[in-house]
C-alpha positions in Angstrom: 55.2 -60.2 -42.2 53.3 -60.3 -39.0 55.7 -57.8 -37.6 55.4 -55.2 -40.2 51.7 -55.7 -40.2 51.5 -54.8 -36.2 54.3 -51.4 -36.9 51.7 -50.1 -40.1 48.5 -50.4 -37.6 50.6 -48.5 -34.6 51.8 -45.7 -37.3 48.5 -45.4 -38.8 46.5 -44.9 -35.3 49.5 -42.2 -34.3 49.0 -40.2 -37.9 45.3 -40.2 -36.7 45.6 -38.6 -33.6 48.1 -36.1 -34.6 45.5 -35.0 -37.4 42.5 -35.3 -34.6 44.2 -33.1 -32.0 45.1 -30.8 -35.1 41.8 -30.4 -36.5 39.9 -29.8 -33.1 42.3 -27.2 -32.2 41.7 -25.0 -35.3 38.0 -25.7 -34.5 38.1 -24.1 -30.9 40.3 -21.4 -32.1 37.7 -20.7 -34.5 35.0 -21.0 -32.0 37.0 -18.0 -29.9 36.7 -15.9 -32.6 33.0 -16.0 -33.8 31.8 -12.5 -32.8 27.9 -13.1 -33.5 26.6 -15.5 -31.2 24.4 -13.8 -28.3 25.6 -14.1 -25.1 22.3 -15.0 -23.7 22.3 -18.1 -26.0 25.6 -19.0 -24.7 25.1 -18.7 -20.8 22.5 -20.7 -18.4 20.0 -19.3 -16.9 20.8 -18.2 -13.0 18.9 -18.3 -10.2 18.3 -14.1 -8.7 20.4 -14.0 -5.7 22.1 -11.1 -3.8 23.0 -8.0 -5.0 26.2 -7.3 -3.6 26.3 -3.8 -1.7 28.7 -2.0 0.6 29.7 -3.7 4.3 27.4 -0.3 5.8 24.5 -2.3 4.7 21.8 -2.5 7.2 18.3 -5.2 7.7 15.0 -4.6 9.1 16.3 -6.1 12.2 18.9 -3.7 13.0 17.2 -0.7 12.4 14.1 -2.4 14.7 16.7 -3.0 17.3 18.6 0.3 17.2 15.2 2.6 17.4 12.6 0.2 19.5 13.6 0.6 22.6 13.5 4.9 22.3 10.1 4.8 21.9 7.8 5.3 24.5 4.0 5.0 25.1 2.7 8.5 26.2 -0.5 7.9 28.5 -2.4 10.6 29.3 -5.3 12.2 31.6 -8.0 14.8 30.7 -11.5 15.6 32.0 -14.5 14.4 29.5 -17.1 17.9 29.1 -20.7 18.4 28.6 -22.2 21.2 27.2 -24.2 24.3 29.6 -25.1 27.8 28.9 -23.9 30.5 30.5 -27.5 31.4 31.9 -26.7 35.0 30.2 -28.5 34.6 26.3 -25.8 37.6 25.1 -23.1 35.3 26.2 -24.8 32.0 24.9 -25.4 33.9 21.5 -21.6 35.7 21.0 -20.0 32.1 22.2 -22.3 29.3 22.2 -22.0 26.3 24.6 -19.9 26.1 27.0 -18.8 22.8 29.1 -18.5 21.4 32.5 -16.3 18.5 33.5 -17.9 15.2 33.9 -16.3 13.6 37.6 -14.9 10.6 35.7 -11.6 11.2 34.2 -10.8 9.9 30.4 -7.3 8.3 29.1 -5.7 8.7 25.9 -2.6 7.1 24.7 0.1 7.5 22.2 3.5 7.5 21.8 6.9 9.2 21.7 10.8 9.6 20.7 13.1 10.0 22.9 15.3 12.2 21.5 18.1 13.5 24.0 19.9 10.9 27.0 18.4 13.2 29.6 15.2 12.8 28.4 13.1 14.7 26.0 10.5 12.9 23.8 9.0 14.3 20.7 5.1 13.3 20.1 2.6 15.3 18.2 0.6 17.6 19.3 -2.8 16.0 19.4 -1.8 13.3 21.6 -1.4 15.7 24.2 -3.6 18.4 23.7 -5.9 19.5 27.0 -4.4 16.6 28.8 -4.3 17.4 32.6 -1.5 14.7 33.3 1.3 13.1 31.3 3.6 9.9 31.8 5.6 8.0 30.1 6.2 4.2 29.9 9.4 2.9 28.6 10.2 0.1 26.6 11.7 -1.6 30.3 8.3 -0.5 31.6 9.6 2.1 34.0 6.7 4.9 34.2 7.8 8.3 34.6 5.4 11.8 35.0 6.4 14.2 31.8 6.4 17.4 31.4 4.5 19.9 28.7 8.1 22.0 27.5 6.8 23.3 24.6 4.2 23.4 21.7 3.7 23.7 18.2 0.6 23.1 16.8 1.2 24.6 13.8 3.1 21.8 12.4 1.7 19.2 15.2 4.5 18.8 18.0 5.1 18.8 21.4 8.0 18.4 23.5 8.1 16.6 26.6 10.7 16.4 29.3 11.3 13.3 31.5 14.2 13.5 34.2 16.0 10.3 34.9 19.2 9.1 36.9 20.8 7.3 34.0 20.9 7.8 30.1 18.1 6.8 28.1 18.3 5.1 24.7 17.8 7.5 22.0 17.2 7.6 18.3 19.8 9.8 16.7 18.1 12.5 13.7 18.8 11.2 10.2 18.7 13.7 7.1 14.6 13.2 6.2 16.2 15.2 2.5 17.9 12.5 1.8 14.8 10.0 1.6 14.4 8.7 -1.7 10.5 7.8 -2.9 10.4 3.6 -2.5 13.2 3.8 -0.1 12.1 1.5 3.0 11.3 2.6 6.1 10.0 1.3 9.4 7.4 3.1 11.9 7.5 2.3 15.6 5.0 2.7 17.7 2.3 1.5 20.1 -0.8 1.2 17.7 -4.3 -0.3 19.6 -2.1 -0.3 22.7 -0.2 -2.8 21.5 3.3 -1.7 22.6 6.3 -1.7 20.8 5.3 -3.0 17.2 7.5 -2.2 14.2 5.8 -1.9 10.9 8.0 -2.0 7.3 6.9 0.0 3.9 8.6 2.5 1.7 8.3 6.1 1.0 4.8 6.3 -1.1 5.6 10.4 -2.0 7.2 13.3 0.3 6.4 17.0 0.4 2.7 15.4 0.9 -0.1 18.3 1.8 -3.3 16.4 3.1 -5.2 19.8 4.7 -5.8 17.7 8.6 -4.1 21.2 10.4 -6.0 24.3 10.9 -3.6 26.5 12.6 -1.9 30.1 11.6 1.3 29.5 10.1 0.3 25.3 9.7 3.0 23.8 7.4 2.0 20.2 6.2 4.7 18.6 4.4 4.6 15.1 4.9 6.5 11.8 3.9 4.2 9.6 2.8 4.5 5.7 3.7 2.5 2.4 3.1 3.8 1.3 6.5 1.3 0.3 8.5 0.1 3.2 11.3 -3.0 2.8 13.2 -4.5 5.1 16.5 -2.1 4.9 19.1 0.7 5.1 16.9 0.8 8.9 16.8 4.1 10.3 17.6 6.1 7.3 17.1 9.0 7.3 15.1 9.3 6.9 11.2 13.2 5.2 10.7 15.4 4.6 8.0 17.4 1.3 7.2 19.4 2.7 9.5 17.8 2.8 12.6 18.0 7.0 12.3 14.6 8.9 12.8 13.6 10.4 9.7 9.6 11.6 11.0 7.2 12.0 13.8 3.9 9.3 12.1 1.2 11.8 12.3 -2.5 10.9 10.8 -3.3 7.9 8.3 -5.7 8.3 5.4 -8.6 5.9 6.4 -12.6 6.0 5.9 -12.5 3.4 8.5 -10.3 5.1 11.4 -7.8 2.5 10.8 -5.0 1.6 8.6 -5.9 1.4 5.0 -2.8 1.7 3.0 -1.2 4.9 3.6 0.1 7.3 6.6 2.0 10.3 7.0 4.8 11.3 9.1 6.3 15.0 9.9 10.2 15.0 8.5 13.0 15.3 10.6 13.7 18.6 8.7 11.4 20.7 10.6 10.9 18.4 13.8 14.6 18.9 14.5 14.4 22.4 14.1 11.5 22.6 16.6 13.5 21.1 19.4 16.2 22.9 18.9 14.0 25.6 19.2 12.1 25.0 22.3 15.0 23.7 24.1 17.2 26.8 23.5 14.3 29.7 23.3 11.8 28.3 24.5 10.2 29.2 21.6 9.7 28.2 18.5 11.5 30.6 15.9 9.4 30.2 12.6 11.5 32.8 9.6 8.4 34.0 7.4 9.7 35.0 4.0 6.4 37.3 3.2 5.4 36.1 0.0 1.7 34.1 -1.2 1.8 31.2 -3.0 0.4 28.7 -5.3 1.0 25.5 -7.7 2.3 26.0 -10.9 -0.1 24.5 -13.6 -0.6 24.1 -17.5 -3.2 27.4 -17.2 -0.9 29.5 -14.5 2.0 28.5 -17.0 0.5 29.4 -19.9 -1.3 33.2 -18.0 2.1 33.7 -17.8 4.2 32.7 -19.9 6.0 29.8 -18.2 7.9 27.7 -20.6 8.1 24.8 -18.1 5.6 23.7 -15.5 8.0 23.9 -12.6 8.8 25.6 -9.0 6.2 27.8 -6.9 4.1 30.6 -8.4 4.8 34.2 -5.6 0.5 35.3 -5.7 1.6 38.0 -3.8 4.4 39.2 -1.4 3.9 41.2 2.0 4.8 44.6 2.0 7.5 45.3 3.4 8.3 41.9 4.1 11.3 39.7 3.5 10.2 38.9 0.0 9.8 43.0 -1.3 13.1 44.0 0.1 15.0 41.1 -2.2 13.6 41.9 -5.1 10.5 39.3 -5.2 7.3 40.3 -7.4 4.5 38.7 -8.1 4.3 36.0 -10.8 7.7 35.3 -10.0 8.3 31.8 -9.7 10.3 30.2 -7.4 12.6 27.1 -8.0 14.7 26.7 -5.4 15.5 27.7 -1.9 19.8 27.7 -1.2 19.9 25.4 -3.6 16.9 22.9 -3.4 14.9 22.2 -5.5 11.0 23.3 -4.6 8.0 22.8 -7.1 5.3 22.6 -5.1 4.2 24.8 -2.0 4.5 22.6 0.3 8.1 22.0 -0.4 8.7 25.5 -0.3 7.1 26.1 3.1 9.5 22.7 4.3 12.3 24.4 3.6 11.9 28.0 4.9 10.9 26.4 8.5 14.4 25.0 8.7 15.3 28.5 9.0 15.1 31.1 11.6 14.7 34.7 11.6 17.0 37.2 10.6 18.7 33.9 8.5 19.7 34.7 5.2 18.6 32.7 2.4 19.1 32.8 -1.3 16.0 32.3 -3.8 16.0 31.5 -7.4 13.2 32.4 -9.3 12.1 32.4 -12.7 11.0 35.7 -14.3 9.8 36.5 -17.9 11.7 32.9 -18.1 14.8 34.1 -16.8 16.6 33.0 -13.7 17.6 35.3 -11.2 18.6 35.0 -7.7 17.8 36.8 -4.6 18.7 37.0 -1.1 16.2 37.3 1.7 16.7 38.3 4.8 14.3 36.3 6.7 11.1 37.5 9.8 9.7 36.7 12.5 5.9 36.5 12.6 5.3 40.1 14.1 7.7 41.9 10.6 11.1 41.8 12.5 14.4 40.0 12.4 14.8 39.2 16.5 14.4 36.2 17.7 10.8 35.7 19.3 11.3 35.3 23.1 8.8 33.8 25.0 5.6 36.2 26.1 6.4 38.7 28.6 2.7 37.2 30.6 2.8 38.9 34.0 3.9 42.4 31.8 1.8 42.2 28.9 -1.6 41.1 31.2 0.0 43.5 34.0 -0.7 40.6 36.7 1.2 37.6 38.6 -0.4 34.2 38.5 -0.2 30.9 40.3 -1.9 27.5 40.0 -4.5 26.7 42.3 -4.2 24.3 44.9 -6.0 21.0 45.4 -7.6 22.1 48.2 -8.8 25.9 47.1 -9.9 23.4 43.4 -12.2 20.8 45.9 -13.3 23.6 47.7 -14.3 25.5 44.8 -15.7 22.5 43.0 -13.5 22.9 40.1 -10.5 20.9 38.7 -8.4 23.4 37.3 -7.4 27.1 37.4 -4.4 29.5 37.3 -5.1 32.6 40.2 -4.3 35.9 39.4 -2.3 36.7 43.2 -0.6 40.4 42.2 -2.4 43.0 39.9 -1.3 46.3 38.8 -2.1 48.9 35.1 -2.6 46.6 32.3 -4.5 45.0 30.3 -6.5 42.8 33.0 -7.4 46.0 35.8 -8.9 48.0 32.6 -11.4 44.9 32.1 -11.9 45.0 35.4 -10.5 41.5 36.7 -9.7 41.4 40.3 -7.0 40.3 42.3 -8.1 36.7 43.4 -9.9 35.7 40.2 -9.3 32.4 39.4 -8.7 31.6 35.7 -10.8 28.6 34.4 -10.4 29.4 30.5 -9.8 31.8 27.6 -11.8 31.4 24.7 -13.1 28.3 25.9 -10.2 26.9 26.7 -9.4 24.9 30.0 -6.5 26.6 31.7 -5.2 24.3 34.3 -1.2 26.2 34.7 0.7 28.9 33.2 1.8 27.7 30.3 -1.6 26.9 28.5 -2.3 30.8 30.0 0.5 31.9 28.2 -0.6 30.1 25.2 -3.9 31.1 25.0 -2.6 34.9 25.1 -0.1 34.5 23.0 -1.6 34.7 19.5 -4.7 36.3 21.0 -6.0 39.4 18.8 -9.7 41.7 19.5 -11.7 40.5 22.4 -10.6 37.7 24.3 -13.0 35.9 26.5 -11.5 35.1 30.2 -13.4 32.9 32.8 -13.0 31.8 36.2 -14.4 32.2 39.9 -13.7 34.5 42.9 -12.4 32.6 46.4 -15.9 33.5 47.7 -17.6 31.2 44.9 -18.7 34.0 42.7 -18.4 33.1 39.3 -17.6 36.3 36.7 -16.9 36.4 32.8 -14.6 39.5 31.6 -14.0 40.4 27.8 -10.1 41.1 27.9 -8.9 43.5 24.6 -5.8 42.5 23.1 
């Protein structure tokens, strides 16, 4: 009997186990087929972690290391000025107070970016403007005298050159057109003489016009960032996360003179072309489309019957200019240049600035709410299509020049000047200038070398005031008609 009870208990337990397993299998099978269980309710909460990216993703440290050694400290020396009178009421009335140099030199500083192994350095024009002497201090503390090889005040850029024996670290050009709003960038420079300073921020806006340049043909299409930039950063590098140069830091929006939130950089779409022009031609090759342009707003769209508020309005076209010859008319709305969308005057100027005279560009416009395409052959500032060569100063003025020696400057009590060493039939001779005359200023701009003289006359028109002194100490003023 006892044995039978044990066997019965064992069989009952076995059957119970079989039934339990079968029931569990059926239950889990049914659970897997339930379609309406919310996913969020079946998964645990997870902390955020790194998002997998491609193997070429870079970091702040990578970009900083790639760029910091190629950003230099630009030190300038110049003479301060105090006002004085011509002593001639007629000159005072027409030309205002003039300036006499103080005996003590003043110092300035900024930043620059090495862009070639052999020592070409980009900086802002306002960093070196009117400098008597320019020195460059590398990140390894070596110091070099720098020569200004070219400038373009209309975009606030200057190109310097230093001579070295070895290869220099440089920052490769990136494509500023590829920058996206919200993308991380680094600003590298020397704020307040704090050398090799790196700050980070994002691209806040592109093609920003802040109306700080007053030159003819000025182009403002700045990259706006919130990377901290202060006095001394001017001319420094704006780099992307690959360590590529995408801009030259130029200005800040500030009521105090120091960084208060936003800074502005010249995009490399403009910088690179300017550098190549100066190296290759000795002159920036500015291409002109020949249009007066304006923003398109709701009122203007209503006025011309435009369905979409986009593009750049053609307010007027220059007679016999590139746009007119191509068939573009007033009230056309330009939407693309060579397939790249433009929605503001600064964007349009930036795109045209990439090209040289005689280059052809495809211009897409909206006319009567219909898309049209035109091919325009860009012109130079004089209206032609040829490459502009540096001014042949001697031929234009009818004179040859050389810089004044230190001994002669000390004898005459002047700090700089360029002397007329030969004179022939031309503008100088017809204005009464005699051989030996030392030019110290043109239109109140100091003339320290022949490059200064060339720049002073390059865009001059009408009457030009030339000041200077003869070797016997007689001060003279001449009006040269251009």
